[in-house]
Backbone as XML, in Angstrom:
<?xml version="1.0"?>
<chain id="A" units="angstrom">
  <residue number="1" name="UNK">
    <atom name="N" x="0.704" y="-1.238" z="-0.184"/>
    <atom name="CA" x="-0.131" y="-0.075" z="-0.016"/>
    <atom name="C" x="1.443" y="1.051" z="-0.100"/>
  </residue>
  <residue number="2" name="UNK">
    <atom name="N" x="0.023" y="2.302" z="-0.596"/>
    <atom name="CA" x="1.335" y="3.336" z="-0.720"/>
    <atom name="C" x="1.748" y="4.290" z="0.386"/>
  </residue>
  <residue number="3" name="UNK">
    <atom name="N" x="2.321" y="5.182" z="0.770"/>
    <atom name="CA" x="2.482" y="5.784" z="2.148"/>
    <atom name="C" x="1.849" y="7.285" z="1.895"/>
  </residue>
  <residue number="4" name="UNK">
    <atom name="N" x="0.320" y="7.249" z="2.118"/>
    <atom name="CA" x="-0.500" y="8.581" z="1.833"/>
    <atom name="C" x="-1.834" y="8.471" z="2.861"/>
  </residue>
  <residue number="5" name="UNK">
    <atom name="N" x="-1.755" y="9.252" z="3.099"/>
    <atom name="CA" x="-3.028" y="9.619" z="4.353"/>
    <atom name="C" x="-4.312" y="9.763" z="3.619"/>
  </residue>
  <residue number="6" name="UNK">
    <atom name="N" x="-5.594" y="8.692" z="4.193"/>
    <atom name="CA" x="-6.443" y="8.458" z="3.365"/>
    <atom name="C" x="-7.785" y="9.530" z="3.886"/>
  </residue>
  <residue number="7" name="UNK">
    <atom name="N" x="-7.417" y="10.213" z="4.814"/>
    <atom name="CA" x="-7.871" y="11.527" z="5.830"/>
    <atom name="C" x="-7.206" y="12.661" z="4.722"/>
  </residue>
  <residue number="8" name="UNK">
    <atom name="N" x="-6.277" y="13.400" z="4.745"/>
    <atom name="CA" x="-5.590" y="14.642" z="4.848"/>
    <atom name="C" x="-5.151" y="14.491" z="2.846"/>
  </residue>
  <residue number="9" name="UNK">
    <atom name="N" x="-4.888" y="13.394" z="2.881"/>
    <atom name="CA" x="-3.632" y="13.839" z="1.667"/>
    <atom name="C" x="-2.352" y="13.444" z="1.719"/>
  </residue>
  <residue number="10" name="UNK">
    <atom name="N" x="-1.927" y="13.770" z="2.866"/>
    <atom name="CA" x="-0.371" y="13.823" z="2.998"/>
    <atom name="C" x="0.270" y="12.578" z="2.184"/>
  </residue>
  <residue number="11" name="UNK">
    <atom name="N" x="1.280" y="13.121" z="1.378"/>
    <atom name="CA" x="2.166" y="11.684" z="0.594"/>
    <atom name="C" x="3.709" y="12.222" z="1.121"/>
  </residue>
  <residue number="12" name="UNK">
    <atom name="N" x="4.584" y="10.960" z="0.391"/>
    <atom name="CA" x="5.686" y="11.388" z="1.031"/>
    <atom name="C" x="6.278" y="12.663" z="-0.176"/>
  </residue>
  <residue number="13" name="UNK">
    <atom name="N" x="7.155" y="13.431" z="0.274"/>
    <atom name="CA" x="7.775" y="14.108" z="-0.577"/>
    <atom name="C" x="9.182" y="14.124" z="-0.861"/>
  </residue>
  <residue number="14" name="UNK">
    <atom name="N" x="9.609" y="15.257" z="-1.557"/>
    <atom name="CA" x="11.261" y="15.500" z="-1.599"/>
    <atom name="C" x="12.226" y="16.071" z="-1.157"/>
  </residue>
  <residue number="15" name="UNK">
    <atom name="N" x="12.883" y="16.701" z="-0.604"/>
    <atom name="CA" x="13.987" y="17.641" z="-0.529"/>
    <atom name="C" x="15.265" y="17.830" z="-0.349"/>
  </residue>
  <residue number="16" name="UNK">
    <atom name="N" x="15.739" y="18.131" z="0.248"/>
    <atom name="CA" x="17.569" y="17.833" z="0.546"/>
    <atom name="C" x="18.059" y="18.003" z="1.760"/>
  </residue>
  <residue number="17" name="UNK">
    <atom name="N" x="19.210" y="17.091" z="2.038"/>
    <atom name="CA" x="19.642" y="16.975" z="3.072"/>
    <atom name="C" x="21.100" y="17.801" z="2.673"/>
  </residue>
  <residue number="18" name="UNK">
    <atom name="N" x="21.117" y="18.834" z="3.914"/>
    <atom name="CA" x="22.191" y="20.021" z="3.792"/>
    <atom name="C" x="23.020" y="19.925" z="4.653"/>
  </residue>
  <residue number="19" name="UNK">
    <atom name="N" x="24.323" y="19.718" z="4.319"/>
    <atom name="CA" x="25.296" y="19.406" z="5.507"/>
    <atom name="C" x="25.835" y="20.006" z="5.936"/>
  </residue>
  <residue number="20" name="UNK">
    <atom name="N" x="26.501" y="20.425" z="6.591"/>
    <atom name="CA" x="27.355" y="21.700" z="7.604"/>
    <atom name="C" x="27.924" y="22.653" z="6.208"/>
  </residue>
  <residue number="21" name="UNK">
    <atom name="N" x="28.699" y="21.476" z="5.424"/>
    <atom name="CA" x="29.084" y="22.608" z="4.736"/>
    <atom name="C" x="28.576" y="22.790" z="3.076"/>
  </residue>
  <residue number="22" name="UNK">
    <atom name="N" x="27.569" y="22.293" z="3.291"/>
    <atom name="CA" x="26.420" y="22.921" z="2.383"/>
    <atom name="C" x="25.971" y="22.055" z="1.150"/>
  </residue>
  <residue number="23" name="UNK">
    <atom name="N" x="26.573" y="20.822" z="1.674"/>
    <atom name="CA" x="26.005" y="20.334" z="-0.092"/>
    <atom name="C" x="25.169" y="19.661" z="0.351"/>
  </residue>
  <residue number="24" name="UNK">
    <atom name="N" x="23.870" y="19.653" z="-0.682"/>
    <atom name="CA" x="22.789" y="18.895" z="-0.886"/>
    <atom name="C" x="22.948" y="17.686" z="-1.755"/>
  </residue>
  <residue number="25" name="UNK">
    <atom name="N" x="22.423" y="16.326" z="-0.586"/>
    <atom name="CA" x="22.062" y="15.357" z="-1.187"/>
    <atom name="C" x="20.252" y="15.261" z="-1.355"/>
  </residue>
  <residue number="26" name="UNK">
    <atom name="N" x="19.941" y="14.577" z="-2.204"/>
    <atom name="CA" x="18.372" y="14.222" z="-2.163"/>
    <atom name="C" x="17.729" y="13.436" z="-1.023"/>
  </residue>
  <residue number="27" name="UNK">
    <atom name="N" x="16.426" y="13.431" z="-0.457"/>
    <atom name="CA" x="15.657" y="12.721" z="0.682"/>
    <atom name="C" x="14.749" y="13.246" z="0.301"/>
  </residue>
  <residue number="28" name="UNK">
    <atom name="N" x="13.896" y="12.164" z="1.567"/>
    <atom name="CA" x="12.508" y="11.931" z="0.946"/>
    <atom name="C" x="11.866" y="12.168" z="2.923"/>
  </residue>
  <residue number="29" name="UNK">
    <atom name="N" x="10.965" y="12.960" z="3.038"/>
    <atom name="CA" x="10.041" y="13.411" z="3.868"/>
    <atom name="C" x="8.996" y="12.287" z="3.856"/>
  </residue>
  <residue number="30" name="UNK">
    <atom name="N" x="8.604" y="11.791" z="4.861"/>
    <atom name="CA" x="7.516" y="10.576" z="5.087"/>
    <atom name="C" x="6.224" y="11.365" z="6.028"/>
  </residue>
  <residue number="31" name="UNK">
    <atom name="N" x="5.170" y="10.756" z="5.951"/>
    <atom name="CA" x="4.126" y="11.501" z="6.444"/>
    <atom name="C" x="4.143" y="10.243" z="7.745"/>
  </residue>
  <residue number="32" name="UNK">
    <atom name="N" x="3.989" y="10.683" z="8.718"/>
    <atom name="CA" x="3.576" y="9.789" z="10.132"/>
    <atom name="C" x="2.162" y="8.775" z="9.767"/>
  </residue>
  <residue number="33" name="UNK">
    <atom name="N" x="2.415" y="8.364" z="9.468"/>
    <atom name="CA" x="1.464" y="6.916" z="9.035"/>
    <atom name="C" x="0.783" y="5.937" z="10.177"/>
  </residue>
  <residue number="34" name="UNK">
    <atom name="N" x="0.014" y="5.962" z="10.297"/>
    <atom name="CA" x="-1.103" y="4.659" z="11.418"/>
    <atom name="C" x="-1.359" y="4.107" z="10.456"/>
  </residue>
  <residue number="35" name="UNK">
    <atom name="N" x="-1.917" y="2.360" z="10.649"/>
    <atom name="CA" x="-3.212" y="1.720" z="10.273"/>
    <atom name="C" x="-4.045" y="1.583" z="10.797"/>
  </residue>
  <residue number="36" name="UNK">
    <atom name="N" x="-5.732" y="2.410" z="11.138"/>
    <atom name="CA" x="-6.114" y="2.346" z="12.373"/>
    <atom name="C" x="-7.558" y="1.521" z="12.486"/>
  </residue>
  <residue number="37" name="UNK">
    <atom name="N" x="-8.164" y="1.075" z="13.245"/>
    <atom name="CA" x="-9.526" y="0.749" z="13.076"/>
    <atom name="C" x="-10.391" y="1.927" z="13.486"/>
  </residue>
  <residue number="38" name="UNK">
    <atom name="N" x="-11.220" y="2.151" z="13.081"/>
    <atom name="CA" x="-12.672" y="2.830" z="13.587"/>
    <atom name="C" x="-13.480" y="2.397" z="13.762"/>
  </residue>
  <residue number="39" name="UNK">
    <atom name="N" x="-14.632" y="2.831" z="14.628"/>
    <atom name="CA" x="-16.167" y="1.470" z="15.144"/>
    <atom name="C" x="-16.989" y="2.744" z="14.163"/>
  </residue>
  <residue number="40" name="UNK">
    <atom name="N" x="-17.828" y="2.273" z="12.907"/>
    <atom name="CA" x="-18.789" y="3.217" z="12.698"/>
    <atom name="C" x="-20.001" y="3.234" z="13.185"/>
  </residue>
  <residue number="41" name="UNK">
    <atom name="N" x="-20.535" y="4.215" z="14.121"/>
    <atom name="CA" x="-21.543" y="3.715" z="14.864"/>
    <atom name="C" x="-22.981" y="3.731" z="14.047"/>
  </residue>
  <residue number="42" name="UNK">
    <atom name="N" x="-22.785" y="4.595" z="12.884"/>
    <atom name="CA" x="-24.294" y="4.386" z="12.553"/>
    <atom name="C" x="-24.310" y="3.267" z="11.207"/>
  </residue>
  <residue number="43" name="UNK">
    <atom name="N" x="-23.544" y="2.229" z="10.630"/>
    <atom name="CA" x="-24.016" y="1.023" z="10.673"/>
    <atom name="C" x="-23.120" y="-0.068" z="11.434"/>
  </residue>
  <residue number="44" name="UNK">
    <atom name="N" x="-22.766" y="0.526" z="12.419"/>
    <atom name="CA" x="-22.151" y="-0.693" z="13.537"/>
    <atom name="C" x="-21.147" y="-1.580" z="13.270"/>
  </residue>
  <residue number="45" name="UNK">
    <atom name="N" x="-20.012" y="-1.124" z="11.882"/>
    <atom name="CA" x="-18.765" y="-2.160" z="11.615"/>
    <atom name="C" x="-17.653" y="-1.041" z="11.848"/>
  </residue>
  <residue number="46" name="UNK">
    <atom name="N" x="-17.031" y="-1.758" z="11.330"/>
    <atom name="CA" x="-15.394" y="-1.298" z="11.640"/>
    <atom name="C" x="-14.962" y="-0.742" z="10.551"/>
  </residue>
  <residue number="47" name="UNK">
    <atom name="N" x="-14.376" y="0.058" z="10.492"/>
    <atom name="CA" x="-13.224" y="0.693" z="9.062"/>
    <atom name="C" x="-12.093" y="0.435" z="9.069"/>
  </residue>
  <residue number="48" name="UNK">
    <atom name="N" x="-10.704" y="0.395" z="8.548"/>
    <atom name="CA" x="-9.607" y="0.711" z="8.884"/>
    <atom name="C" x="-9.015" y="1.096" z="7.674"/>
  </residue>
  <residue number="49" name="UNK">
    <atom name="N" x="-8.225" y="1.813" z="8.450"/>
    <atom name="CA" x="-7.984" y="3.624" z="7.600"/>
    <atom name="C" x="-6.328" y="3.397" z="7.616"/>
  </residue>
  <residue number="50" name="UNK">
    <atom name="N" x="-5.870" y="3.616" z="6.523"/>
    <atom name="CA" x="-4.129" y="4.366" z="6.950"/>
    <atom name="C" x="-4.414" y="5.780" z="7.092"/>
  </residue>
  <residue number="51" name="UNK">
    <atom name="N" x="-4.154" y="6.360" z="8.150"/>
    <atom name="CA" x="-3.839" y="7.751" z="8.609"/>
    <atom name="C" x="-3.104" y="8.237" z="9.018"/>
  </residue>
  <residue number="52" name="UNK">
    <atom name="N" x="-2.363" y="9.352" z="8.938"/>
    <atom name="CA" x="-1.603" y="10.439" z="9.870"/>
    <atom name="C" x="-1.946" y="10.774" z="11.329"/>
  </residue>
  <residue number="53" name="UNK">
    <atom name="N" x="-1.206" y="11.709" z="12.052"/>
    <atom name="CA" x="-1.676" y="11.838" z="13.302"/>
    <atom name="C" x="-2.423" y="13.093" z="13.497"/>
  </residue>
  <residue number="54" name="UNK">
    <atom name="N" x="-2.323" y="14.331" z="12.134"/>
    <atom name="CA" x="-3.892" y="14.850" z="11.912"/>
    <atom name="C" x="-4.961" y="14.131" z="11.049"/>
  </residue>
  <residue number="55" name="UNK">
    <atom name="N" x="-4.652" y="13.140" z="10.658"/>
    <atom name="CA" x="-6.337" y="12.383" z="9.875"/>
    <atom name="C" x="-6.699" y="11.902" z="11.622"/>
  </residue>
  <residue number="56" name="UNK">
    <atom name="N" x="-5.936" y="11.523" z="12.504"/>
    <atom name="CA" x="-6.470" y="10.851" z="13.462"/>
    <atom name="C" x="-7.346" y="12.068" z="14.855"/>
  </residue>
  <residue number="57" name="UNK">
    <atom name="N" x="-6.362" y="13.009" z="14.316"/>
    <atom name="CA" x="-7.015" y="14.097" z="15.599"/>
    <atom name="C" x="-8.173" y="15.015" z="14.450"/>
  </residue>
  <residue number="58" name="UNK">
    <atom name="N" x="-8.509" y="15.261" z="13.261"/>
    <atom name="CA" x="-9.354" y="15.366" z="12.529"/>
    <atom name="C" x="-10.774" y="14.528" z="12.938"/>
  </residue>
  <residue number="59" name="UNK">
    <atom name="N" x="-10.423" y="13.071" z="13.191"/>
    <atom name="CA" x="-11.645" y="11.856" z="13.216"/>
    <atom name="C" x="-12.122" y="12.235" z="14.301"/>
  </residue>
  <residue number="60" name="UNK">
    <atom name="N" x="-11.299" y="12.714" z="15.281"/>
    <atom name="CA" x="-11.603" y="13.157" z="16.635"/>
    <atom name="C" x="-12.610" y="14.072" z="16.647"/>
  </residue>
  <residue number="61" name="UNK">
    <atom name="N" x="-12.203" y="15.434" z="15.847"/>
    <atom name="CA" x="-12.896" y="16.531" z="16.105"/>
    <atom name="C" x="-14.057" y="16.120" z="15.411"/>
  </residue>
  <residue number="62" name="UNK">
    <atom name="N" x="-14.193" y="16.070" z="14.499"/>
    <atom name="CA" x="-15.538" y="15.788" z="13.456"/>
    <atom name="C" x="-16.120" y="14.750" z="13.327"/>
  </residue>
  <residue number="63" name="UNK">
    <atom name="N" x="-15.689" y="13.645" z="13.350"/>
    <atom name="CA" x="-16.342" y="13.104" z="13.452"/>
    <atom name="C" x="-15.830" y="11.515" z="12.446"/>
  </residue>
  <residue number="64" name="UNK">
    <atom name="N" x="-16.129" y="10.317" z="12.164"/>
    <atom name="CA" x="-15.916" y="9.351" z="10.899"/>
    <atom name="C" x="-16.456" y="9.654" z="9.835"/>
  </residue>
  <residue number="65" name="UNK">
    <atom name="N" x="-17.882" y="10.002" z="9.985"/>
    <atom name="CA" x="-18.606" y="9.868" z="8.860"/>
    <atom name="C" x="-18.149" y="11.264" z="7.978"/>
  </residue>
  <residue number="66" name="UNK">
    <atom name="N" x="-17.875" y="12.054" z="8.898"/>
    <atom name="CA" x="-17.681" y="13.524" z="8.259"/>
    <atom name="C" x="-16.388" y="13.347" z="7.809"/>
  </residue>
  <residue number="67" name="UNK">
    <atom name="N" x="-14.915" y="12.865" z="8.351"/>
    <atom name="CA" x="-14.097" y="12.925" z="7.921"/>
    <atom name="C" x="-14.012" y="11.884" z="6.781"/>
  </residue>
  <residue number="68" name="UNK">
    <atom name="N" x="-14.627" y="10.951" z="6.628"/>
    <atom name="CA" x="-14.787" y="10.316" z="5.351"/>
    <atom name="C" x="-14.898" y="10.961" z="4.042"/>
  </residue>
  <residue number="69" name="UNK">
    <atom name="N" x="-16.632" y="11.808" z="4.492"/>
    <atom name="CA" x="-17.398" y="12.297" z="3.357"/>
    <atom name="C" x="-16.338" y="13.653" z="2.547"/>
  </residue>
  <residue number="70" name="UNK">
    <atom name="N" x="-15.989" y="14.368" z="3.710"/>
    <atom name="CA" x="-15.002" y="14.974" z="3.790"/>
    <atom name="C" x="-13.526" y="14.640" z="2.257"/>
  </residue>
  <residue number="71" name="UNK">
    <atom name="N" x="-13.040" y="13.497" z="2.713"/>
    <atom name="CA" x="-12.112" y="12.673" z="2.192"/>
    <atom name="C" x="-12.073" y="12.726" z="0.270"/>
  </residue>
  <residue number="72" name="UNK">
    <atom name="N" x="-12.994" y="11.766" z="0.733"/>
    <atom name="CA" x="-14.248" y="11.352" z="-0.929"/>
    <atom name="C" x="-14.457" y="12.768" z="-1.491"/>
  </residue>
  <residue number="73" name="UNK">
    <atom name="N" x="-14.684" y="13.792" z="-1.007"/>
    <atom name="CA" x="-15.088" y="14.927" z="-1.915"/>
    <atom name="C" x="-13.728" y="15.660" z="-2.547"/>
  </residue>
  <residue number="74" name="UNK">
    <atom name="N" x="-12.886" y="16.125" z="-1.700"/>
    <atom name="CA" x="-11.276" y="16.187" z="-1.906"/>
    <atom name="C" x="-10.963" y="14.694" z="-2.822"/>
  </residue>
  <residue number="75" name="UNK">
    <atom name="N" x="-11.168" y="13.874" z="-3.071"/>
    <atom name="CA" x="-10.435" y="12.929" z="-3.596"/>
    <atom name="C" x="-9.697" y="12.257" z="-3.239"/>
  </residue>
  <residue number="76" name="UNK">
    <atom name="N" x="-9.341" y="12.149" z="-1.551"/>
    <atom name="CA" x="-8.375" y="11.330" z="-1.246"/>
    <atom name="C" x="-8.591" y="9.879" z="-0.818"/>
  </residue>
  <residue number="77" name="UNK">
    <atom name="N" x="-9.760" y="9.333" z="-1.087"/>
    <atom name="CA" x="-10.110" y="8.436" z="-0.708"/>
    <atom name="C" x="-10.651" y="7.331" z="-2.156"/>
  </residue>
</chain>
């Protein structure tokens, strides 16, 4: 599975390692992803999502169904 958050759309980006002598080499910045199971209270089922730490906070704030609806509207799922 790819390293993309299903709620926020965060993914791997690239940048530079910069040494003390200012020599630049390419590197990747990876999102802080977790595989979590969330309980959907509306239909009584469990949903497994690959979400970032920010995505978990969004689900806690808005709720699971609203977060999934927004993610589908933005094209992340």
